[in-house]
N, CA, C and O atoms as a GROMACS GRO file, in nm:
protein
  436
    1MET      N    1  10.181  10.220   9.927
    1MET     CA    2  10.158  10.292   9.803
    1MET      C    3  10.229  10.216   9.692
    1MET      O    4  10.352  10.217   9.687
    2PRO      N    5  10.158  10.153   9.604
    2PRO     CA    6  10.222  10.070   9.502
    2PRO      C    7  10.304  10.148   9.399
    2PRO      O    8  10.422  10.119   9.382
    3TYR      N    9  10.246  10.244   9.332
    3TYR     CA   10  10.318  10.319   9.228
    3TYR      C   11  10.315  10.468   9.259
    3TYR      O   12  10.222  10.519   9.321
    4VAL      N   13  10.420  10.537   9.214
    4VAL     CA   14  10.438  10.679   9.240
    4VAL      C   15  10.480  10.747   9.111
    4VAL      O   16  10.553  10.689   9.030
    5ILE      N   17  10.434  10.868   9.092
    5ILE     CA   18  10.477  10.951   8.979
    5ILE      C   19  10.572  11.056   9.034
    5ILE      O   20  10.536  11.131   9.125
    6ALA      N   21  10.692  11.062   8.980
    6ALA     CA   22  10.796  11.150   9.033
    6ALA      C   23  10.822  11.271   8.942
    6ALA      O   24  10.741  11.303   8.855
    7SER      N   25  10.934  11.336   8.965
    7SER     CA   26  10.964  11.466   8.904
    7SER      C   27  10.962  11.472   8.751
    7SER      O   28  10.926  11.578   8.697
    8PRO      N   29  10.996  11.367   8.678
    8PRO     CA   30  10.991  11.382   8.531
    8PRO      C   31  10.854  11.418   8.475
    8PRO      O   32  10.844  11.465   8.361
    9CYS      N   33  10.748  11.397   8.553
    9CYS     CA   34  10.613  11.430   8.507
    9CYS      C   35  10.582  11.579   8.518
    9CYS      O   36  10.492  11.629   8.449
   10ILE      N   37  10.653  11.650   8.604
   10ILE     CA   38  10.622  11.791   8.626
   10ILE      C   39  10.633  11.869   8.496
   10ILE      O   40  10.736  11.866   8.428
   11ASP      N   41  10.527  11.939   8.462
   11ASP     CA   42  10.515  12.020   8.341
   11ASP      C   43  10.523  11.939   8.212
   11ASP      O   44  10.544  11.996   8.105
   12THR      N   45  10.507  11.807   8.221
   12THR     CA   46  10.505  11.721   8.102
   12THR      C   47  10.366  11.660   8.085
   12THR      O   48  10.304  11.679   7.981
   13MET      N   49  10.318  11.589   8.183
   13MET     CA   50  10.187  11.525   8.186
   13MET      C   51  10.139  11.472   8.050
   13MET      O   52  10.043  11.524   7.993
   14ASP      N   53  10.206  11.372   8.001
   14ASP     CA   54  10.169  11.307   7.875
   14ASP      C   55  10.030  11.242   7.882
   14ASP      O   56   9.958  11.241   7.782
   15LYS      N   57   9.992  11.191   7.995
   15LYS     CA   58   9.861  11.131   8.025
   15LYS      C   59   9.836  10.995   7.961
   15LYS      O   60   9.724  10.943   7.970
   16SER      N   61   9.934  10.934   7.896
   16SER     CA   62   9.913  10.800   7.842
   16SER      C   63   9.890  10.701   7.957
   16SER      O   64   9.825  10.598   7.938
   17CYS      N   65   9.944  10.731   8.075
   17CYS     CA   66   9.922  10.645   8.191
   17CYS      C   67   9.774  10.644   8.232
   17CYS      O   68   9.721  10.541   8.272
   18ILE      N   69   9.709  10.759   8.220
   18ILE     CA   70   9.567  10.769   8.254
   18ILE      C   71   9.486  10.678   8.162
   18ILE      O   72   9.394  10.609   8.207
   19GLU      N   73   9.519  10.680   8.035
   19GLU     CA   74   9.448  10.597   7.938
   19GLU      C   75   9.469  10.449   7.963
   19GLU      O   76   9.381  10.368   7.934
   20GLU      N   77   9.584  10.412   8.017
   20GLU     CA   78   9.619  10.272   8.038
   20GLU      C   79   9.567  10.216   8.170
   20GLU      O   80   9.549  10.095   8.182
   21CYS      N   81   9.542  10.300   8.267
   21CYS     CA   82   9.503  10.256   8.401
   21CYS      C   83   9.365  10.190   8.401
   21CYS      O   84   9.266  10.255   8.364
   22PRO      N   85   9.356  10.063   8.441
   22PRO     CA   86   9.227   9.994   8.439
   22PRO      C   87   9.132  10.035   8.552
   22PRO      O   88   9.013  10.004   8.545
   23VAL      N   89   9.183  10.103   8.655
   23VAL     CA   90   9.097  10.140   8.768
   23VAL      C   91   9.080  10.291   8.785
   23VAL      O   92   9.021  10.336   8.883
   24ASP      N   93   9.131  10.370   8.691
   24ASP     CA   94   9.109  10.515   8.691
   24ASP      C   95   9.160  10.582   8.819
   24ASP      O   96   9.091  10.664   8.879
   25CYS      N   97   9.282  10.545   8.861
   25CYS     CA   98   9.334  10.597   8.988
   25CYS      C   99   9.440  10.705   8.972
   25CYS      O  100   9.507  10.740   9.069
   26ILE      N  101   9.458  10.759   8.851
   26ILE     CA  102   9.558  10.863   8.827
   26ILE      C  103   9.486  10.997   8.810
   26ILE      O  104   9.403  11.014   8.721
   27TYR      N  105   9.521  11.090   8.898
   27TYR     CA  106   9.453  11.219   8.906
   27TYR      C  107   9.544  11.330   8.854
   27TYR      O  108   9.666  11.323   8.867
   28GLU      N  109   9.482  11.432   8.795
   28GLU     CA  110   9.557  11.541   8.733
   28GLU      C  111   9.557  11.665   8.821
   28GLU      O  112   9.454  11.725   8.849
   29GLY      N  113   9.679  11.702   8.864
   29GLY     CA  114   9.696  11.828   8.935
   29GLY      C  115   9.714  11.939   8.833
   29GLY      O  116   9.666  11.928   8.720
   30ASP      N  117   9.781  12.045   8.871
   30ASP     CA  118   9.806  12.155   8.779
   30ASP      C  119   9.929  12.128   8.692
   30ASP      O  120   9.925  12.150   8.571
   31ARG      N  121  10.037  12.079   8.753
   31ARG     CA  122  10.163  12.058   8.681
   31ARG      C  123  10.207  11.913   8.676
   31ARG      O  124  10.305  11.881   8.609
   32LYS      N  125  10.136  11.823   8.747
   32LYS     CA  126  10.181  11.685   8.762
   32LYS      C  127  10.062  11.593   8.784
   32LYS      O  128   9.955  11.637   8.827
   33LEU      N  129  10.081  11.465   8.755
   33LEU     CA  130   9.981  11.362   8.780
   33LEU      C  131  10.015  11.290   8.911
   33LEU      O  132  10.131  11.287   8.952
   34TYR      N  133   9.913  11.232   8.975
   34TYR     CA  134   9.930  11.165   9.104
   34TYR      C  135   9.851  11.034   9.102
   34TYR      O  136   9.740  11.029   9.051
   35ILE      N  137   9.910  10.927   9.158
   35ILE     CA  138   9.843  10.797   9.167
   35ILE      C  139   9.784  10.783   9.307
   35ILE      O  140   9.854  10.798   9.406
   36ASN      N  141   9.654  10.753   9.314
   36ASN     CA  142   9.588  10.737   9.442
   36ASN      C  143   9.627  10.602   9.502
   36ASN      O  144   9.594  10.498   9.446
   37PRO      N  145   9.698  10.602   9.617
   37PRO     CA  146   9.745  10.477   9.675
   37PRO      C  147   9.634  10.385   9.725
   37PRO      O  148   9.654  10.264   9.735
   38LYS      N  149   9.519  10.439   9.756
   38LYS     CA  150   9.407  10.357   9.803
   38LYS      C  151   9.330  10.294   9.686
   38LYS      O  152   9.258  10.196   9.706
   39GLU      N  153   9.343  10.350   9.568
   39GLU     CA  154   9.268  10.299   9.453
   39GLU      C  155   9.354  10.215   9.359
   39GLU      O  156   9.301  10.134   9.283
   40CYS      N  157   9.485  10.234   9.363
   40CYS     CA  158   9.575  10.161   9.275
   40CYS      C  159   9.575  10.012   9.311
   40CYS      O  160   9.582   9.976   9.428
   41ILE      N  161   9.568   9.927   9.210
   41ILE     CA  162   9.567   9.782   9.233
   41ILE      C  163   9.705   9.720   9.207
   41ILE      O  164   9.717   9.598   9.203
   42ASP      N  165   9.807   9.803   9.189
   42ASP     CA  166   9.945   9.757   9.173
   42ASP      C  167   9.963   9.670   9.048
   42ASP      O  168  10.042   9.575   9.050
   43CYS      N  169   9.892   9.702   8.941
   43CYS     CA  170   9.901   9.620   8.820
   43CYS      C  171  10.023   9.656   8.735
   43CYS      O  172  10.073   9.573   8.660
   44GLY      N  173  10.070   9.781   8.746
   44GLY     CA  174  10.188   9.824   8.672
   44GLY      C  175  10.163   9.863   8.528
   44GLY      O  176  10.258   9.889   8.455
   45ALA      N  177  10.039   9.868   8.484
   45ALA     CA  178  10.009   9.901   8.344
   45ALA      C  179  10.055  10.042   8.308
   45ALA      O  180  10.087  10.068   8.192
   46CYS      N  181  10.058  10.131   8.403
   46CYS     CA  182  10.095  10.270   8.377
   46CYS      C  183  10.244  10.289   8.353
   46CYS      O  184  10.284  10.375   8.275
   47GLU      N  185  10.325  10.211   8.419
   47GLU     CA  186  10.470  10.232   8.417
   47GLU      C  187  10.532  10.227   8.278
   47GLU      O  188  10.605  10.319   8.241
   48PRO      N  189  10.508  10.123   8.198
   48PRO     CA  190  10.577  10.116   8.069
   48PRO      C  191  10.530  10.216   7.964
   48PRO      O  192  10.601  10.240   7.866
   49VAL      N  193  10.413  10.276   7.982
   49VAL     CA  194  10.364  10.370   7.881
   49VAL      C  195  10.407  10.514   7.907
   49VAL      O  196  10.383  10.602   7.824
   50CYS      N  197  10.468  10.540   8.020
   50CYS     CA  198  10.512  10.676   8.052
   50CYS      C  199  10.636  10.711   7.969
   50CYS      O  200  10.741  10.648   7.987
   51PRO      N  201  10.625  10.809   7.879
   51PRO     CA  202  10.737  10.840   7.790
   51PRO      C  203  10.856  10.906   7.860
   51PRO      O  204  10.966  10.909   7.805
   52VAL      N  205  10.835  10.959   7.981
   52VAL     CA  206  10.946  11.024   8.053
   52VAL      C  207  10.993  10.942   8.172
   52VAL      O  208  11.073  10.989   8.253
   53GLU      N  209  10.943  10.819   8.184
   53GLU     CA  210  10.982  10.726   8.290
   53GLU      C  211  10.966  10.786   8.429
   53GLU      O  212  11.054  10.773   8.514
   54ALA      N  213  10.854  10.852   8.451
   54ALA     CA  214  10.825  10.916   8.580
   54ALA      C  215  10.760  10.821   8.679
   54ALA      O  216  10.753  10.853   8.798
   55ILE      N  217  10.712  10.706   8.635
   55ILE     CA  218  10.635  10.615   8.720
   55ILE      C  219  10.720  10.495   8.761
   55ILE      O  220  10.787  10.433   8.678
   56SER      N  221  10.715  10.465   8.891
   56SER     CA  222  10.783  10.344   8.941
   56SER      C  223  10.715  10.300   9.070
   56SER      O  224  10.637  10.374   9.130
   57GLN      N  225  10.746  10.178   9.110
   57GLN     CA  226  10.694  10.131   9.238
   57GLN      C  227  10.756  10.215   9.348
   57GLN      O  228  10.870  10.261   9.336
   58ASP      N  229  10.682  10.235   9.454
   58ASP     CA  230  10.730  10.322   9.562
   58ASP      C  231  10.866  10.278   9.617
   58ASP      O  232  10.946  10.363   9.656
   59ARG      N  233  10.892  10.151   9.621
   59ARG     CA  234  11.020  10.102   9.674
   59ARG      C  235  11.132  10.107   9.571
   59ARG      O  236  11.247  10.074   9.602
   60ARG      N  237  11.100  10.150   9.449
   60ARG     CA  238  11.202  10.158   9.343
   60ARG      C  239  11.219  10.300   9.289
   60ARG      O  240  11.282  10.320   9.185
   61VAL      N  241  11.164  10.398   9.358
   61VAL     CA  242  11.179  10.536   9.316
   61VAL      C  243  11.327  10.574   9.326
   61VAL      O  244  11.394  10.540   9.423
   62ALA      N  245  11.376  10.645   9.226
   62ALA     CA  246  11.515  10.689   9.227
   62ALA      C  247  11.541  10.770   9.354
   62ALA      O  248  11.454  10.844   9.400
   63GLU      N  249  11.660  10.756   9.408
   63GLU     CA  250  11.693  10.823   9.534
   63GLU      C  251  11.668  10.974   9.529
   63GLU      O  252  11.619  11.032   9.626
   64GLU      N  253  11.701  11.036   9.417
   64GLU     CA  254  11.682  11.181   9.407
   64GLU      C  255  11.535  11.221   9.404
   64GLU      O  256  11.502  11.339   9.421
   65ASP      N  257  11.446  11.126   9.382
   65ASP     CA  258  11.302  11.153   9.380
   65ASP      C  259  11.229  11.090   9.497
   65ASP      O  260  11.106  11.083   9.496
   66SER      N  261  11.301  11.044   9.598
   66SER     CA  262  11.238  10.973   9.709
   66SER      C  263  11.131  11.055   9.781
   66SER      O  264  11.036  10.999   9.834
   67GLU      N  265  11.145  11.188   9.783
   67GLU     CA  266  11.046  11.273   9.849
   67GLU      C  267  10.909  11.267   9.780
   67GLU      O  268  10.809  11.305   9.841
   68PHE      N  269  10.904  11.220   9.656
   68PHE     CA  270  10.776  11.212   9.585
   68PHE      C  271  10.688  11.099   9.636
   68PHE      O  272  10.567  11.100   9.613
   69VAL      N  273  10.745  11.001   9.705
   69VAL     CA  274  10.664  10.893   9.762
   69VAL      C  275  10.566  10.952   9.863
   69VAL      O  276  10.446  10.929   9.854
   70GLU      N  277  10.616  11.028   9.956
   70GLU     CA  278  10.531  11.091  10.057
   70GLU      C  279  10.446  11.202   9.996
   70GLU      O  280  10.330  11.219  10.034
   71ASP      N  281  10.502  11.276   9.903
   71ASP     CA  282  10.427  11.386   9.842
   71ASP      C  283  10.307  11.333   9.765
   71ASP      O  284  10.202  11.397   9.765
   72ASN      N  285  10.320  11.219   9.699
   72ASN     CA  286  10.208  11.159   9.627
   72ASN      C  287  10.094  11.127   9.724
   72ASN      O  288   9.977  11.150   9.693
   73ARG      N  289  10.127  11.075   9.842
   73ARG     CA  290  10.026  11.045   9.943
   73ARG      C  291   9.957  11.173   9.990
   73ARG      O  292   9.835  11.177  10.006
   74ARG      N  293  10.037  11.279  10.012
   74ARG     CA  294   9.982  11.406  10.061
   74ARG      C  295   9.878  11.465   9.965
   74ARG      O  296   9.785  11.532  10.010
   75PHE      N  297   9.892  11.440   9.836
   75PHE     CA  298   9.795  11.492   9.739
   75PHE      C  299   9.653  11.446   9.774
   75PHE      O  300   9.556  11.517   9.749
   76PHE      N  301   9.641  11.328   9.832
   76PHE     CA  302   9.511  11.271   9.863
   76PHE      C  303   9.470  11.286  10.009
   76PHE      O  304   9.351  11.277  10.041
   77THR      N  305   9.565  11.309  10.098
   77THR     CA  306   9.534  11.311  10.241
   77THR      C  307   9.534  11.450  10.304
   77THR      O  308   9.479  11.468  10.412
   78GLU      N  309   9.594  11.549  10.239
   78GLU     CA  310   9.598  11.684  10.294
   78GLU      C  311   9.506  11.777  10.214
   78GLU      O  312   9.475  11.750  10.098
   79VAL      N  313   9.463  11.884  10.277
   79VAL     CA  314   9.378  11.981  10.210
   79VAL      C  315   9.468  12.063  10.116
   79VAL      O  316   9.562  12.128  10.160
   80LEU      N  317   9.436  12.060   9.988
   80LEU     CA  318   9.512  12.134   9.888
   80LEU      C  319   9.459  12.276   9.877
   80LEU      O  320   9.344  12.302   9.912
   81ASP      N  321   9.543  12.367   9.827
   81ASP     CA  322   9.500  12.506   9.810
   81ASP      C  323   9.369  12.513   9.731
   81ASP      O  324   9.353  12.448   9.628
   82GLY      N  325   9.278  12.594   9.782
   82GLY     CA  326   9.151  12.615   9.713
   82GLY      C  327   9.048  12.506   9.736
   82GLY      O  328   8.939  12.511   9.679
   83ARG      N  329   9.080  12.407   9.820
   83ARG     CA  330   8.985  12.298   9.849
   83ARG      C  331   8.946  12.304   9.996
   83ARG      O  332   9.022  12.356  10.078
   84ASP      N  333   8.830  12.252  10.029
   84ASP     CA  334   8.781  12.254  10.167
   84ASP      C  335   8.817  12.129  10.247
   84ASP      O  336   8.818  12.132  10.370
   85GLU      N  337   8.848  12.022  10.177
   85GLU     CA  338   8.879  11.895  10.244
   85GLU      C  339   8.974  11.813  10.157
   85GLU      O  340   8.988  11.841  10.038
   86PRO      N  341   9.038  11.712  10.216
   86PRO     CA  342   9.128  11.627  10.137
   86PRO      C  343   9.050  11.553  10.028
   86PRO      O  344   8.931  11.526  10.042
   87LEU      N  345   9.118  11.522   9.921
   87LEU     CA  346   9.057  11.450   9.810
   87LEU      C  347   9.016  11.309   9.851
   87LEU      O  348   8.910  11.261   9.811
   88GLY      N  349   9.099  11.242   9.930
   88GLY     CA  350   9.069  11.107   9.976
   88GLY      C  351   9.071  11.008   9.861
   88GLY      O  352   9.157  11.015   9.774
   89ALA      N  353   8.975  10.916   9.861
   89ALA     CA  354   8.962  10.815   9.756
   89ALA      C  355   8.823  10.827   9.696
   89ALA      O  356   8.732  10.754   9.735
   90PRO      N  357   8.805  10.918   9.600
   90PRO     CA  358   8.671  10.944   9.546
   90PRO      C  359   8.619  10.839   9.448
   90PRO      O  360   8.504  10.848   9.403
   91GLY      N  361   8.700  10.739   9.415
   91GLY     CA  362   8.652  10.632   9.328
   91GLY      C  363   8.680  10.653   9.181
   91GLY      O  364   8.607  10.602   9.096
   92GLY      N  365   8.783  10.728   9.150
   92GLY     CA  366   8.823  10.744   9.011
   92GLY      C  367   8.832  10.888   8.967
   92GLY      O  368   8.752  10.973   9.008
   93SER      N  369   8.931  10.915   8.884
   93SER     CA  370   8.954  11.053   8.838
   93SER      C  371   8.848  11.101   8.740
   93SER      O  372   8.832  11.222   8.722
   94ARG      N  373   8.776  11.011   8.678
   94ARG     CA  374   8.669  11.055   8.588
   94ARG      C  375   8.556  11.121   8.667
   94ARG      O  376   8.486  11.208   8.616
   95LYS      N  377   8.540  11.079   8.793
   95LYS     CA  378   8.437  11.139   8.878
   95LYS      C  379   8.474  11.281   8.920
   95LYS      O  380   8.387  11.367   8.932
   96THR      N  381   8.602  11.305   8.941
   96THR     CA  382   8.644  11.436   8.990
   96THR      C  383   8.683  11.532   8.879
   96THR      O  384   8.672  11.654   8.896
   97GLY      N  385   8.728  11.479   8.767
   97GLY     CA  386   8.783  11.564   8.662
   97GLY      C  387   8.918  11.615   8.705
   97GLY      O  388   8.978  11.564   8.800
   98VAL      N  389   8.967  11.715   8.636
   98VAL     CA  390   9.097  11.774   8.667
   98VAL      C  391   9.090  11.840   8.804
   98VAL      O  392   9.000  11.920   8.831
   99ILE      N  393   9.185  11.808   8.891
   99ILE     CA  394   9.190  11.870   9.023
   99ILE      C  395   9.246  12.012   9.010
   99ILE      O  396   9.198  12.105   9.075
  100GLY      N  397   9.346  12.028   8.926
  100GLY     CA  398   9.396  12.161   8.891
  100GLY      C  399   9.481  12.230   8.994
  100GLY      O  400   9.510  12.349   8.981
  101VAL      N  401   9.523  12.159   9.097
  101VAL     CA  402   9.612  12.214   9.200
  101VAL      C  403   9.709  12.104   9.239
  101VAL      O  404   9.678  11.986   9.232
  102ASP      N  405   9.827  12.145   9.281
  102ASP     CA  406   9.930  12.049   9.321
  102ASP      C  407   9.959  12.060   9.470
  102ASP      O  408   9.911  12.151   9.538
  103THR      N  409  10.037  11.966   9.518
  103THR     CA  410  10.086  11.975   9.656
  103THR      C  411  10.177  12.098   9.665
  103THR      O  412  10.224  12.149   9.564
  104THR      N  413  10.201  12.144   9.786
  104THR     CA  414  10.288  12.260   9.802
  104THR      C  415  10.428  12.232   9.752
  104THR      O  416  10.495  12.322   9.702
  105MET      N  417  10.475  12.108   9.766
  105MET     CA  418  10.609  12.073   9.718
  105MET      C  419  10.620  12.091   9.567
  105MET      O  420  10.714  12.154   9.518
  106VAL      N  421  10.525  12.036   9.493
  106VAL     CA  422  10.528  12.045   9.346
  106VAL      C  423  10.503  12.188   9.302
  106VAL      O  424  10.568  12.236   9.209
  107ALA      N  425  10.412  12.256   9.365
  107ALA     CA  426  10.384  12.396   9.328
  107ALA      C  427  10.507  12.485   9.345
  107ALA      O  428  10.526  12.581   9.270
  108ALA      N  429  10.590  12.452   9.441
  108ALA     CA  430  10.709  12.533   9.469
  108ALA      C  431  10.825  12.504   9.374
  108ALA      O  432  10.919  12.584   9.367
  109LEU      N  433  10.821  12.395   9.302
  109LEU     CA  434  10.931  12.359   9.213
  109LEU      C  435  10.930  12.443   9.086
  109LEU      O  436  11.016  12.426   8.999
   0.00000   0.00000   0.00000
């Protein structure tokens, strides 16, 4: 998983990263954004535009946010509340629109 969005994004979602992403791999939950690890090309364009510094490479996530590495993956691989199947890699967030639900970890925060 090249890049991860961690806790500073919760309830902030500035979305400038979405505008900057050349492959449309950033998806919108209810309270947080998520980067699809299968669609991300590891270009890093999203990281410098995040005003709350929520985005970093998975191996550089702050220790206090390390649980977000796995949680970001779960957003795409597990069945989220109100959905029938995992999101997977649908080929871009413009195709899906707002997902509108978060992982159980983020929803509980």
